[in-house]
N, C-alpha and C positions, 0 to 999 in steps of 0.2 A: 347384443352380439356385435363384434367389430365390423365396420364397413370396409370391404376390400377396396384397395386402391387409394385409400385416404389415410395418410399418416399424420397424426397430430404432433406438432413440434414440442419438444420438452424444454426448449429455450425461449422463455418469455422475454420480451423486449424491456428495456429500461423505460421509466416514466418520462424521461427527457432524452430526446435523440441527440446525436452528434458526438458521442463519446469516441475518443481516439484510442483508448485502451480499456479493456474490461476483462479482469481475471476473476472468475467465480469458482471458489473451492467446492461448492455444492454440486457442481456439474461434472460428474465423473468422465463424461465424453471429452472433456478438454484436457485430460491428463495422459501423458505417456509415462509408464512406470518401468524402472530398470529391474526391480524385483520387489515383490510384496507391495508395500505402500510408499516406497521411495520414488520420488518424482524426478524424472530426467527432462521432461518438457511440460510446461503449463501454457496452453493455447489461449490466445486472445480472442474473446467473443465479439469484439467490436466490428469485426470484418476487415480490419486493417492488417492482420497478420503479424502483429507485434508480439510474437511468442517469446517466452522466457525459457532458458535452457540451463542445464547443469550436467555436464558429461562425467564429472568426477564423483564416483559413488560416495565417498566419505563426506562430500559437501552437498549431497542431494537432500532437499527437505523431505519431510515425512507427512503424508496425508493421513494422519492418525489421530488428530484432535476432533472434538465434537463440540458444536455450539448450536443450541436450540434444535437438536436432533439432526443436524446437518454436518457433513464432514468439513473439516478445516485443515490447514497445512501448518505443521510445526516447523519453525525455523531455527530452533536450537534445542538439543536434548543432552543433558548431563555434560555440559561444557563443550560440545561439538557445535561449530558454527555452520549453518546451512545457508546457502544463498543461490540466487539464479540471476543470469544476466541476459541482456538484449542489446544488440547494436543497431537495429533498424529504426527504433522509435525516435532517435535523434534527441536534441536538447530541448525537451518539453519545458524546462524551467526558464528558458530565455524569453518565451512569449507568455501571454496571459493564460492562466490555467485555473481549474478548480479540481482538486484531487480529493476523492473519498476513499477512506480505508476503514474496513471493519476489522479491528485487531484486538488481541488480548496481550497486554504487557503484564507479566506477573513477577518481575524481578527488577531490582534497582540497578539497571545498567543503561547506557545510552542505547536505546532500542531503535534500530533503523527500519523504516518501512520501505522507502524508495530513495535512491540517490543517483548522482551522476558519476560515481565510481572513479574519483581522482581527488587528490588533495586540493582543497579550496572549492570543490564542486558542491552544489546544493544537496542537502540531505534532509528528508522529513522524518521525524521520529519523536522520541521522548528523551528528556535529559535525565541522566542518572543522578546528578547532584541534587536537583530540586524535585526529581521524580515528576516532572510536568511535561506535557506535550511541548515539542520544541522544533526548531529548524537549526541546521548547523552548516557552517562552512567546513567541510570535512577536514578534521585534523587541526583546525585553527580557532574556531569561534562558535559559540552557541547563543541563540536567543530563545528564551523559554516563555511559554504562555503561563497564565495563572491557573490553568486547569490540569488536573491530574488524571491519569488512567484509573479506571475503576478497580482493576486488578483481579477481582473475583468473577468478572464477566467481560465479554468483549464490548468495545465502544465503537460508535460511529464518529470518526475524526474527519474533519474537513479542513483543507488548506486552500485558500483562495488568493490569487495574486495577479497583478498585471504583468508579471515577468521581470526579468533582469534588465536594468537600464544603467549604463555607465558603471557596471560592476556591482550595483546594489539592488536589493529586493525588499519589498514590503509584503508581508503575508498575513491575511486575516485568518483567524482560527476559530473553529467551532467544535464542541464535543457534545454529542447526543442532543443537538439542537440549541445548545447554550453557547453564546458568543464569548470569546476571550475578552479580557479587559482592554486590549489594545493590539495594534498590529505588531507582528514580529519583524524586526529589521536586521539585515546583515549587509555588510559592505565587502568589496574586493573579492567577489565570487569568480571562480573559474568556470569554464564550460564543461569540463569533464570529457571523457572519451567514449563512454557507453553507460548503459543504465543497469542498476543492480537493485534487487529487492532482498530484504532480509539481513543485510550486512553492509559494511562500509567498503571502501575502495579495495582493501586487500582480502576481504572475505573472512577475516578472523576477528577484527576489532569492531567496536561499536555495534554489537549484535543484539539480537533478541535475548530477553531473559530466558532461563531454562523453561522449556515447554510453552513459551509464548507462541501464538499462532496468528495466521492471516486467514480471514474468511472471504473477503472480497475487496478488490481494488478497482476503482473507476476513475479515469482521467478524462476531463473535458478540456479542449484547447481554447478556453474562453473563461471569462468571469461570469458564472451563472448569476441570474437574478435571484433575489431572496426567494421568490415564489418557486423557481425551478430547483434551487438548492433544497428547499424544504420538501419538495416532492421526492427527490432522490433520497434524502435522509429518511423520510417516512417509509419509503419502500424498503430500505436497508434495515431500519429498526424493526419493522414487522417481520421481515424475512429471517433475521438472525436473533430476534428476541433480546435486543439491547435495551438498556435503561431508557 
């Protein structure tokens, strides 16, 4: 029988502390819905309050996908681009970061996970030309890894960087625990003016493939050690049933 006065938390902590952003699609309590499964706000679980919002109904993502028995958020359905924005997180790309994304890309487009929402801002995603995981200078240039999205299942993608210096960035990439063949490099990056998930600067181009979805996003404001990166990857792979 339940013990009165004691409430067990449904939010288990991450295996590595210090995340600056944590969006978890499996946690229904972090969502505000405009109607049905259409999401108007996705709350940050890191404790920093970096919530992502979308007030326009036609652009609201849809928490209607499923991965490993858990709910996930679709960012495009039948040609409609869904996206969410945040202005309080700041330019996370300018300093050291390690970014984890559990995502499913199932169509050959430039699929955007997170970006700085302006031309020449940094965007993390997958390149429609080579259909490989990639980074881009929005609207201008792309650097692709040698690793491709699985397509039939979600992947754990990890982007790790020391940040932007003199307009350039070098990003190490991992997919499901496997390292890419070399660092991804871009030059002449801009700072952007806000953060966006699921699409590029205008919310219509460089979007997810039809029915592609996000399961979880975690951002650390540092370059995690291999030990800590492996710990977070193992947590995400077990939770979401990725390869």
